[in-house]
DSSP file (Angstrom, degrees, kcal/mol; ACC not computed):
  #  RESIDUE AA STRUCTURE BP1 BP2  ACC     N-H-->O    O-->H-N    N-H-->O    O-->H-N    TCO  KAPPA ALPHA  PHI   PSI    X-CA   Y-CA   Z-CA
    1    1 A M    >         0   0    0      0, 0.0     3,-1.0     0, 0.0     4,-0.2   0.000 360.0 360.0 360.0 -36.7   44.7   24.7   38.7
    2    2 A E  G >   +     0   0    0      1,-0.3     3,-1.0     2,-0.2    35,-0.0   0.756 360.0  61.7 -66.9 -22.4   44.5   21.5   40.8
    3    3 A Q  G 3  S+     0   0    0      1,-0.3    -1,-0.3     3,-0.1     0, 0.0   0.848 104.9  48.7 -72.5 -29.6   41.0   20.7   39.4
    4    4 A Q  G <  S+     0   0    0     -3,-1.0    42,-0.6     2,-0.0    -1,-0.3   0.384 109.5  68.3 -93.0   4.2   42.6   20.5   35.8
    5    5 A T  E <   -A   45   0A   0     -3,-1.0     2,-0.4    -4,-0.2    40,-0.2  -0.760  69.4-135.4-120.8 169.7   45.4   18.2   37.0
    6    6 A L  E     -A   44   0A   0     38,-3.2    38,-3.4    -2,-0.3    -3,-0.1  -0.914  11.9-128.7-122.9 148.6   45.9   14.8   38.3
    7    7 A T     >  -     0   0    0     -2,-0.4     4,-2.3    36,-0.2     5,-0.2  -0.345  41.3-104.1 -73.9 175.9   47.8   13.1   41.1
    8    8 A R  H  > S+     0   0    0     34,-0.3     4,-2.9     2,-0.2     5,-0.2   0.937 124.4  51.8 -67.8 -42.0   50.0   10.2   40.1
    9    9 A G  H  > S+     0   0    0      2,-0.2     4,-1.9     1,-0.2    -1,-0.2   0.875 109.5  47.4 -49.7 -46.0   47.5    7.9   41.5
   10   10 A Q  H  > S+     0   0    0      2,-0.2     4,-2.7     1,-0.2     5,-0.3   0.890 113.3  51.5 -68.6 -39.5   44.6    9.5   39.5
   11   11 A L  H  X S+     0   0    0     -4,-2.3     4,-3.0     1,-0.2     6,-0.3   0.966 110.5  48.0 -64.4 -45.8   46.8    9.4   36.3
   12   12 A A  H  X>S+     0   0    0     -4,-2.9     4,-1.2     1,-0.2     5,-0.7   0.853 113.3  45.3 -65.2 -33.2   47.6    5.8   36.8
   13   13 A K  H  <5S+     0   0    0     -4,-1.9    -1,-0.2     2,-0.2    -2,-0.2   0.903 117.9  45.7 -72.5 -44.3   43.8    4.9   37.4
   14   14 A Q  H  <5S+     0   0    0     -4,-2.7    -2,-0.2     1,-0.2    -3,-0.2   0.891 121.4  38.5 -67.4 -44.7   42.8    7.1   34.2
   15   15 A S  H  <5S-     0   0    0     -4,-3.0    -1,-0.2    -5,-0.3    -2,-0.2   0.695 102.8-126.0 -85.6 -21.6   45.6    5.6   32.0
   16   16 A G  T  <5S+     0   0    0     -4,-1.2     2,-0.2     1,-0.3    -3,-0.2   0.570  70.5 123.1  83.4   8.2   45.5    2.0   33.2
   17   17 A K      < -     0   0    0     -5,-0.7    -1,-0.3    -6,-0.3    -2,-0.1  -0.658  66.2-103.8-104.0 163.3   49.2    2.1   34.0
   18   18 A S     >  -     0   0    0     -2,-0.2     4,-2.0     1,-0.1     5,-0.1  -0.430  24.6-116.6 -81.9 156.1   50.7    1.3   37.4
   19   19 A F  H  > S+     0   0    0      1,-0.2     4,-2.3     2,-0.2     5,-0.2   0.893 119.3  53.9 -55.5 -44.6   51.9    4.0   39.8
   20   20 A E  H  > S+     0   0    0      2,-0.2     4,-3.0     1,-0.2    -1,-0.2   0.923 105.2  53.0 -65.8 -39.5   55.4    2.3   39.4
   21   21 A T  H  > S+     0   0    0      1,-0.2     4,-3.0     2,-0.2     5,-0.3   0.956 108.9  49.4 -58.8 -52.1   55.2    2.6   35.6
   22   22 A I  H  X S+     0   0    0     -4,-2.0     4,-1.6     1,-0.2    -1,-0.2   0.900 112.0  48.0 -43.3 -51.0   54.5    6.3   35.9
   23   23 A R  H  X S+     0   0    0     -4,-2.3     4,-2.4     1,-0.2    -1,-0.2   0.885 109.4  52.9 -63.2 -39.3   57.4    6.7   38.1
   24   24 A F  H  X S+     0   0    0     -4,-3.0     4,-1.4     1,-0.2    -2,-0.2   0.915 111.1  46.3 -62.6 -42.8   59.7    4.8   35.9
   25   25 A Y  H  <>S+     0   0    0     -4,-3.0     5,-2.8     1,-0.2     6,-1.0   0.783 111.0  51.9 -70.0 -23.2   58.8    6.9   32.8
   26   26 A E  H ><5S+     0   0    0     -4,-1.6     3,-1.2    -5,-0.3    -1,-0.2   0.915 109.4  50.3 -75.6 -38.5   59.2   10.1   34.9
   27   27 A D  H 3<5S+     0   0    0     -4,-2.4    -2,-0.2     1,-0.3    -1,-0.2   0.812 111.0  50.4 -68.2 -27.9   62.6    8.8   35.9
   28   28 A K  T 3<5S-     0   0    0     -4,-1.4    -1,-0.3    -5,-0.1    -2,-0.2   0.504 116.9-115.4 -82.4  -9.6   63.4    8.1   32.1
   29   29 A G  T < 5S+     0   0    0     -3,-1.2    -3,-0.2    -4,-0.3    -2,-0.1   0.684  84.3 117.9  82.6  18.0   62.3   11.7   31.2
   30   30 A L  S   <S+     0   0    0     -5,-2.8     2,-0.3     1,-0.2    -4,-0.2   0.719  80.8  18.5 -88.4 -22.1   59.3   10.6   29.2
   31   31 A I        -     0   0    0     -6,-1.0    -2,-0.3    -9,-0.1    -1,-0.2  -0.993  67.1-173.5-145.5 146.3   56.7   12.3   31.4
   32   32 A S        -     0   0    0     -2,-0.3     2,-0.1    -3,-0.1    -6,-0.0  -0.980  30.3-104.0-138.5 154.7   57.0   15.0   33.9
   33   33 A P        -     0   0    0      0, 0.0    11,-0.3     0, 0.0     3,-0.1  -0.418  21.3-132.8 -70.1 152.0   54.6   16.6   36.3
   34   34 A A  S    S-     0   0    0      9,-3.1     2,-0.3     1,-0.3    10,-0.2   0.931  78.7 -41.3 -75.7 -36.9   53.2   20.0   35.4
   35   35 A Y  E     -B   43   0B   0      8,-1.4     8,-2.0     6,-0.1     2,-0.4  -0.960  58.7 -96.7-166.8 178.1   54.1   21.2   39.1
   36   36 A R  E     -B   42   0B   0     -2,-0.3     6,-0.2     6,-0.2     5,-0.0  -0.941  37.0-133.9-113.2 137.5   54.1   20.2   42.7
   37   37 A D    >   -     0   0    0      4,-2.4     3,-2.6    -2,-0.4     6,-0.0  -0.122  38.9 -80.5 -77.9-178.0   51.3   21.3   44.9
   38   38 A S  T 3  S+     0   0    0      1,-0.3    -1,-0.1     2,-0.1    -2,-0.0   0.687 132.5  50.8 -59.3 -19.4   51.5   22.8   48.3
   39   39 A S  T 3  S-     0   0    0      2,-0.1    -1,-0.3     0, 0.0    -2,-0.0   0.262 120.6-109.0-103.2  14.0   52.0   19.5   49.8
   40   40 A N    <   +     0   0    0     -3,-2.6     2,-0.3     1,-0.3    -2,-0.1   0.575  69.4 147.0  79.2  15.1   54.7   18.7   47.5
   41   41 A Y        -     0   0    0      1,-0.1    -4,-2.4   -34,-0.0    -1,-0.3  -0.646  54.1-107.9 -79.9 138.1   52.6   16.1   45.5
   42   42 A R  E     -B   36   0B   0     -2,-0.3     2,-0.5    -6,-0.2   -34,-0.3  -0.327  29.9-156.4 -50.5 138.4   53.2   15.7   41.7
   43   43 A R  E     -B   35   0B   0     -8,-2.0    -9,-3.1   -36,-0.1    -8,-1.4  -0.984  10.0-162.0-129.3 117.3   50.4   17.2   39.6
   44   44 A Y  E     -A    6   0A   0    -38,-3.4   -38,-3.2    -2,-0.5     2,-0.1  -0.719  19.4-111.1-101.6 149.5   50.0   15.8   36.1
   45   45 A R  E >   -A    5   0A   0     -2,-0.3     3,-1.1   -40,-0.2     4,-0.4  -0.374  22.8-121.8 -65.9 149.1   48.2   17.1   33.1
   46   46 A Q  T >  S+     0   0    0    -42,-0.6     3,-1.4     1,-0.2     4,-0.3   0.873 114.5  61.2 -57.8 -36.3   45.1   15.5   31.7
   47   47 A S  T 3> S+     0   0    0      1,-0.3     4,-2.1     2,-0.2     3,-0.4   0.596  82.9  80.1 -72.0 -10.6   47.0   15.1   28.4
   48   48 A D  H <> S+     0   0    0     -3,-1.1     4,-2.6     1,-0.2    -1,-0.3   0.834  84.4  63.3 -60.9 -31.8   49.6   12.9   30.2
   49   49 A S  H <> S+     0   0    0     -3,-1.4     4,-1.6    -4,-0.4    -1,-0.2   0.884 105.1  45.0 -60.1 -39.0   47.1   10.0   29.9
   50   50 A Q  H  > S+     0   0    0     -3,-0.4     4,-2.8    -4,-0.3    -1,-0.2   0.893 108.9  55.5 -67.6 -43.2   47.4   10.4   26.2
   51   51 A R  H  X S+     0   0    0     -4,-2.1     4,-2.7     1,-0.2    -2,-0.2   0.910 106.9  51.8 -56.1 -46.1   51.2   10.6   26.4
   52   52 A L  H  X S+     0   0    0     -4,-2.6     4,-2.2     1,-0.2    -1,-0.2   0.916 108.4  50.3 -58.5 -41.1   51.3    7.3   28.2
   53   53 A S  H  X S+     0   0    0     -4,-1.6     4,-2.6     1,-0.2    -2,-0.2   0.932 109.2  51.4 -65.3 -41.7   49.2    5.7   25.6
   54   54 A F  H  X S+     0   0    0     -4,-2.8     4,-2.6     1,-0.2    -1,-0.2   0.919 107.3  53.2 -57.5 -42.7   51.5    7.0   22.9
   55   55 A I  H  X S+     0   0    0     -4,-2.7     4,-2.1     2,-0.2    -1,-0.2   0.911 111.2  46.6 -57.1 -43.9   54.5    5.6   24.8
   56   56 A D  H  X S+     0   0    0     -4,-2.2     4,-2.5     1,-0.2    -2,-0.2   0.938 111.9  50.1 -66.2 -44.6   52.9    2.1   24.9
   57   57 A Q  H  X S+     0   0    0     -4,-2.6     4,-1.1     1,-0.2    -1,-0.2   0.847 111.0  48.9 -62.7 -35.4   52.0    2.2   21.4
   58   58 A A  H  <>S+     0   0    0     -4,-2.6     5,-2.8    -5,-0.2    -1,-0.2   0.860 109.4  52.4 -64.5 -39.1   55.5    3.2   20.4
   59   59 A K  H ><5S+     0   0    0     -4,-2.1     3,-1.9     1,-0.2    -2,-0.2   0.904 105.9  55.0 -59.4 -45.1   56.9    0.4   22.5
   60   60 A Q  H 3<5S+     0   0    0     -4,-2.5    -1,-0.2     1,-0.3    -2,-0.2   0.827 104.4  54.9 -60.5 -30.9   54.6   -2.1   20.7
   61   61 A L  T 3<5S-     0   0    0     -4,-1.1    -1,-0.3    -5,-0.2    -2,-0.2   0.443 125.7-102.3 -81.3  -1.4   56.0   -1.0   17.5
   62   62 A G  T < 5 +     0   0    0     -3,-1.9    -3,-0.2     1,-0.3     2,-0.2   0.466  69.6 147.3  98.9   3.5   59.4   -1.7   18.6
   63   63 A F      < -     0   0    0     -5,-2.8    -1,-0.3     1,-0.1    -2,-0.1  -0.477  43.9-125.6 -72.0 142.0   60.8    1.8   19.5
   64   64 A S     >  -     0   0    0     -2,-0.2     4,-2.7     1,-0.1     5,-0.2  -0.368  23.2-111.0 -81.0 167.6   63.2    2.0   22.3
   65   65 A L  H  > S+     0   0    0      1,-0.2     4,-2.3     2,-0.2     5,-0.1   0.852 121.1  55.5 -67.0 -30.5   62.7    4.3   25.2
   66   66 A R  H  > S+     0   0    0      2,-0.2     4,-1.5     1,-0.2    -1,-0.2   0.858 109.8  45.9 -61.7 -38.5   65.5    6.5   24.0
   67   67 A E  H  > S+     0   0    0      2,-0.2     4,-2.8     1,-0.2    -2,-0.2   0.927 114.0  49.9 -68.8 -46.9   63.8    6.8   20.5
   68   68 A I  H  X S+     0   0    0     -4,-2.7     4,-2.6     1,-0.2    -2,-0.2   0.885 109.0  49.7 -59.7 -40.9   60.5    7.5   22.2
   69   69 A A  H  X S+     0   0    0     -4,-2.3     4,-2.0     2,-0.2    -1,-0.2   0.847 109.0  53.3 -67.7 -37.4   62.1   10.2   24.4
   70   70 A D  H  X S+     0   0    0     -4,-1.5     4,-1.9     2,-0.2    -2,-0.2   0.933 110.5  46.6 -65.2 -45.6   63.7   11.8   21.3
   71   71 A I  H  X S+     0   0    0     -4,-2.8     4,-2.5     1,-0.2    -2,-0.2   0.944 114.5  49.3 -63.4 -48.4   60.2   12.0   19.5
   72   72 A L  H  X S+     0   0    0     -4,-2.6     4,-2.7     2,-0.2    -1,-0.2   0.855 106.9  53.4 -50.3 -44.0   58.7   13.4   22.7
   73   73 A E  H  X S+     0   0    0     -4,-2.0     4,-1.3     2,-0.2    -1,-0.2   0.902 111.2  45.7 -62.9 -50.7   61.3   15.9   23.1
   74   74 A L  H  <>S+     0   0    0     -4,-1.9     5,-3.0     2,-0.2     4,-0.5   0.862 111.6  52.9 -51.8 -47.2   60.7   17.2   19.6
   75   75 A H  H ><5S+     0   0    0     -4,-2.5     3,-1.7     1,-0.2    -2,-0.2   0.961 108.4  50.8 -56.5 -53.4   56.9   17.1   20.2
   76   76 A D  H 3<5S+     0   0    0     -4,-2.7    -1,-0.2     1,-0.3    -2,-0.2   0.775 113.5  43.8 -64.5 -27.9   57.3   19.2   23.3
   77   77 A R  T 3<5S-     0   0    0     -4,-1.3    -1,-0.3    -5,-0.1    -2,-0.2   0.365 108.7-123.3 -97.4   1.6   59.4   21.8   21.4
   78   78 A N  T < 5 +     0   0    0     -3,-1.7    -3,-0.2    -4,-0.5     2,-0.2   0.944  67.1 140.1  58.4  46.0   57.0   21.7   18.4
   79   79 A E  S   <S-     0   0    0     -5,-3.0    -1,-0.1    -6,-0.1    -4,-0.1  -0.492  79.2 -61.6-124.3  65.5   60.1   20.8   16.2
   80   80 A G  S  > S+     0   0    0     -2,-0.2     4,-2.8    -5,-0.1     5,-0.2   0.811  71.9 154.9  75.5  31.5   59.2   18.2   13.6
   81   81 A A  H  > S+     0   0    0     -7,-0.3     4,-2.6     1,-0.2     5,-0.2   0.879  76.8  53.5 -61.7 -36.5   58.2   15.3   15.8
   82   82 A C  H  > S+     0   0    0      2,-0.2     4,-2.3     1,-0.2    -1,-0.2   0.918 111.4  44.1 -65.7 -43.9   55.9   13.9   13.0
   83   83 A R  H  > S+     0   0    0      2,-0.2     4,-2.8     1,-0.2    -2,-0.2   0.950 114.5  51.2 -63.9 -47.6   58.9   14.0   10.4
   84   84 A S  H  X S+     0   0    0     -4,-2.8     4,-3.0     1,-0.2     5,-0.3   0.943 111.8  46.6 -62.5 -48.0   61.2   12.4   13.2
   85   85 A L  H  X S+     0   0    0     -4,-2.6     4,-3.0    -5,-0.2    -1,-0.2   0.952 112.9  49.7 -58.2 -46.1   58.5    9.6   13.8
   86   86 A A  H  X S+     0   0    0     -4,-2.3     4,-1.6     1,-0.2    -2,-0.2   0.941 112.0  46.9 -65.8 -44.3   58.1    8.9   10.1
   87   87 A E  H  X S+     0   0    0     -4,-2.8     4,-1.3     2,-0.2    -1,-0.2   0.875 114.0  47.8 -64.2 -38.4   61.9    8.7    9.7
   88   88 A K  H  X S+     0   0    0     -4,-3.0     4,-2.7     1,-0.2    -2,-0.2   0.830 109.4  54.9 -70.3 -33.4   62.2    6.3   12.8
   89   89 A A  H  X S+     0   0    0     -4,-3.0     4,-2.0    -5,-0.3    -2,-0.2   0.827 105.1  52.5 -71.2 -25.9   59.3    4.2   11.4
   90   90 A K  H  X S+     0   0    0     -4,-1.6     4,-1.7     2,-0.2    -1,-0.2   0.858 109.6  48.3 -72.7 -36.1   61.1    3.7    8.1
   91   91 A L  H  X S+     0   0    0     -4,-1.3     4,-2.6     2,-0.2    -2,-0.2   0.932 111.8  51.4 -68.5 -44.6   64.2    2.5   10.0
   92   92 A K  H  X S+     0   0    0     -4,-2.7     4,-3.2     1,-0.2     5,-0.3   0.940 108.4  50.8 -53.9 -45.9   61.9    0.2   12.0
   93   93 A L  H  X S+     0   0    0     -4,-2.0     4,-2.9     1,-0.2    -1,-0.2   0.927 108.8  50.6 -57.8 -42.6   60.4   -1.2    8.9
   94   94 A D  H  X S+     0   0    0     -4,-1.7     4,-2.1     2,-0.2    -1,-0.2   0.930 112.1  48.5 -62.9 -43.2   63.9   -1.8    7.4
   95   95 A E  H  X S+     0   0    0     -4,-2.6     4,-2.8     2,-0.2    -2,-0.2   0.943 111.3  48.9 -57.8 -50.5   64.8   -3.7   10.7
   96   96 A I  H  X S+     0   0    0     -4,-3.2     4,-2.4     1,-0.2    -2,-0.2   0.941 109.7  51.4 -63.9 -46.3   61.7   -5.7   10.7
   97   97 A D  H  X S+     0   0    0     -4,-2.9     4,-1.8    -5,-0.3    -1,-0.2   0.895 111.1  50.2 -55.7 -37.8   62.2   -6.7    6.9
   98   98 A A  H  X S+     0   0    0     -4,-2.1     4,-2.0     1,-0.2    -1,-0.2   0.910 110.6  47.9 -69.2 -41.3   65.8   -7.8    7.8
   99   99 A Q  H  X S+     0   0    0     -4,-2.8     4,-2.4     1,-0.2    -2,-0.2   0.874 108.3  56.1 -64.5 -32.5   64.4   -9.9   10.7
  100  100 A I  H  X S+     0   0    0     -4,-2.4     4,-2.6     2,-0.2    -1,-0.2   0.906 108.0  47.0 -63.0 -50.1   61.8  -11.4    8.5
  101  101 A V  H  X S+     0   0    0     -4,-1.8     4,-1.2     2,-0.2    -1,-0.2   0.855 112.7  49.1 -58.6 -38.1   64.5  -12.6    6.0
  102  102 A E  H  X S+     0   0    0     -4,-2.0     4,-2.0     2,-0.2     3,-0.4   0.934 112.8  48.5 -71.0 -46.6   66.6  -14.0    8.9
  103  103 A L  H  X S+     0   0    0     -4,-2.4     4,-2.7     1,-0.2    -2,-0.2   0.868 108.9  54.3 -61.6 -41.2   63.4  -15.9   10.4
  104  104 A E  H  X S+     0   0    0     -4,-2.6     4,-1.8     1,-0.2    -1,-0.2   0.822 107.9  48.8 -66.3 -33.0   62.6  -17.2    6.9
  105  105 A K  H  X S+     0   0    0     -4,-1.2     4,-2.3    -3,-0.4    -2,-0.2   0.891 113.6  46.7 -64.2 -47.3   66.1  -18.7    6.7
  106  106 A R  H  X S+     0   0    0     -4,-2.0     4,-2.4     1,-0.2    -2,-0.2   0.903 109.8  52.2 -62.6 -44.8   65.7  -20.2   10.1
  107  107 A R  H  X S+     0   0    0     -4,-2.7     4,-2.9     2,-0.2     5,-0.2   0.898 110.3  50.5 -59.4 -43.1   62.3  -21.6    9.3
  108  108 A E  H  X S+     0   0    0     -4,-1.8     4,-2.3     2,-0.2    -2,-0.2   0.946 111.7  47.0 -55.0 -48.6   63.8  -23.2    6.1
  109  109 A L  H  X S+     0   0    0     -4,-2.3     4,-2.1     1,-0.2    -1,-0.2   0.925 113.2  48.2 -63.3 -41.8   66.5  -24.8    8.0
  110  110 A L  H  X S+     0   0    0     -4,-2.4     4,-2.7     2,-0.2    -1,-0.2   0.889 110.1  52.9 -62.1 -42.3   64.1  -26.0   10.8
  111  111 A Q  H  X S+     0   0    0     -4,-2.9     4,-2.1     2,-0.2    -1,-0.2   0.907 108.2  50.3 -61.7 -41.2   61.7  -27.5    8.1
  112  112 A R  H  X S+     0   0    0     -4,-2.3     4,-0.8     2,-0.2    -2,-0.2   0.933 111.1  48.8 -64.5 -47.4   64.6  -29.4    6.5
  113  113 A L  H >< S+     0   0    0     -4,-2.1     3,-0.6     1,-0.2    -2,-0.2   0.884 113.0  48.0 -66.0 -41.8   65.6  -30.8   10.0
  114  114 A N  H 3< S+     0   0    0     -4,-2.7    -1,-0.2     1,-0.2    -2,-0.2   0.792 104.8  58.5 -73.1 -27.0   61.9  -31.8   10.6
  115  115 A S  H 3< S+     0   0    0     -4,-2.1    -1,-0.2    -5,-0.2    -2,-0.2   0.680  87.4 101.3 -74.8 -13.9   61.6  -33.4    7.2
  116  116 A C  S << S-     0   0    0     -4,-0.8     2,-1.3    -3,-0.6     3,-0.1  -0.298  93.5-101.6 -63.1 153.1   64.4  -35.8    8.1
  117  117 A D    >>  -     0   0    0      1,-0.2     4,-2.0     2,-0.1     3,-0.9  -0.652  38.5-160.7 -70.5  96.8   63.6  -39.3    9.2
  118  118 A T  H 3> S+     0   0    0     -2,-1.3     4,-1.8     1,-0.3    -1,-0.2   0.745  85.6  56.4 -60.4 -25.4   64.1  -38.5   12.9
  119  119 A L  H 3> S+     0   0    0      2,-0.2     4,-2.2     1,-0.2    -1,-0.3   0.858 106.6  49.4 -75.1 -30.9   64.5  -42.1   13.8
  120  120 A E  H <> S+     0   0    0     -3,-0.9     4,-1.4     2,-0.2    -2,-0.2   0.898 110.5  50.9 -70.7 -35.2   67.3  -42.5   11.3
  121  121 A L  H  < S+     0   0    0     -4,-2.0    -2,-0.2     2,-0.2    -1,-0.2   0.893 113.4  45.1 -61.2 -40.8   69.0  -39.4   12.8
  122  122 A V  H  < S+     0   0    0     -4,-1.8    -2,-0.2     1,-0.2    -1,-0.2   0.888 118.4  41.8 -70.4 -41.8   68.6  -40.8   16.3
  123  123 A D  H  < S+     0   0    0     -4,-2.2    -1,-0.2    -5,-0.2    -2,-0.2   0.687  96.1  96.5 -83.0 -19.3   69.8  -44.4   15.3
  124  124 A C  S  < S-     0   0    0     -4,-1.4    18,-0.1    -5,-0.2    -3,-0.0  -0.254  76.4-126.8 -81.1 163.0   72.7  -43.3   13.0
  125  125 A D        +     0   0    0     16,-0.2    -1,-0.1     2,-0.0    -4,-0.1   0.404  65.2 126.8 -85.8   6.1   76.3  -43.0   14.1
  126  126 A C        -     0   0    0     15,-0.1     2,-0.3    -5,-0.1    15,-0.0  -0.251  64.4-112.9 -64.8 147.8   76.7  -39.5   12.9
  127  127 A D     >  -     0   0    0      1,-0.1     4,-1.9     2,-0.0     5,-0.1  -0.604  19.3-129.2 -74.9 143.1   78.1  -36.9   15.3
  128  128 A I  H  > S+     0   0    0     -2,-0.3     4,-0.9     2,-0.2    -1,-0.1   0.879 110.0  55.1 -62.6 -39.7   75.6  -34.3   16.1
  129  129 A I  H >> S+     0   0    0      1,-0.2     3,-0.8     2,-0.2     4,-0.5   0.922 109.1  49.3 -61.0 -40.8   78.1  -31.5   15.2
  130  130 A A  H >> S+     0   0    0      1,-0.2     3,-1.6     2,-0.2     4,-1.2   0.908 101.3  65.6 -58.3 -38.0   78.4  -33.2   11.7
  131  131 A Q  H 3X S+     0   0    0     -4,-1.9     4,-2.2     1,-0.3    -1,-0.2   0.812  86.9  68.2 -60.5 -30.9   74.7  -33.2   11.5
  132  132 A S  H <X S+     0   0    0     -4,-0.9     4,-1.5    -3,-0.8    -1,-0.3   0.816 100.8  47.1 -62.6 -36.9   74.6  -29.5   11.4
  133  133 A E  H <X S+     0   0    0     -3,-1.6     4,-1.8    -4,-0.5    -1,-0.3   0.827 109.8  55.7 -68.5 -35.7   76.3  -29.5    7.9
  134  134 A L  H  X S+     0   0    0     -4,-1.2     4,-2.2     2,-0.2    -2,-0.2   0.862 102.9  53.6 -69.0 -32.9   73.8  -32.1    6.9
  135  135 A I  H  < S+     0   0    0     -4,-2.2     4,-0.2     2,-0.2    -2,-0.2   0.944 106.5  53.8 -63.8 -46.1   70.9  -29.8    7.9
  136  136 A Q  H  < S+     0   0    0     -4,-1.5    -1,-0.2     1,-0.2    -2,-0.2   0.928 116.7  35.5 -53.1 -51.4   72.2  -27.1    5.7
  137  137 A R  H  < S-     0   0    0     -4,-1.8    -1,-0.2     1,-0.1    -2,-0.2   0.686 131.1 -81.0 -78.4 -21.0   72.3  -29.4    2.6
  138  138 A G     <  -     0   0    0     -4,-2.2    -3,-0.2    -5,-0.2    -2,-0.1   0.265  60.4 -79.4 111.4 118.3   69.2  -31.4    3.4
  139  139 A C        +     0   0    0     -4,-0.2     2,-0.2   -27,-0.2    -4,-0.1   0.057  56.3 150.2 -53.1 145.3   69.4  -34.2    5.9
  140  140 A S        -     0   0    0     -9,-0.1    -3,-0.0   -24,-0.0   -24,-0.0  -0.647  30.1-155.6-170.7 118.2   70.7  -37.6    5.0
  141  141 A C              0   0    0      1,-0.2   -16,-0.2    -2,-0.2   -15,-0.1   0.188 360.0 360.0 -90.5  25.8   72.3  -39.8    7.5
  142  142 A S              0   0    0    -18,-0.1    -1,-0.2   -16,-0.0     0, 0.0   0.456 360.0 360.0-109.7 360.0   74.4  -41.8    5.2
């Protein structure tokens, strides 16, 4: 059995993850050793390298470790992990769309501020707090 499994160090090398990352994911319940050998060393499955890759990809897509753990738990129980992932992906898309709308609003306000005559803004007697209202409407220091 040991020939088909990996130590934590071997898994780290194979997956490109650090020893500490694997330990962290184990502490969070995202990965677990197949068993402990006679020396009490953790032994991991070859497939755990793919599991680590999935965790990284899911994190890059914005999934939290809790969401990833939920998906992996369903996967481990063969209970609709794909459906759960699709549902969570839809929610992430909705979140991203809302963030894009908010970022576009911020960008527009910053463009308005940038389009102001910055020398006029610096030299004018306007209060900086009052300037915020001017930014909303389109700058004018008069």
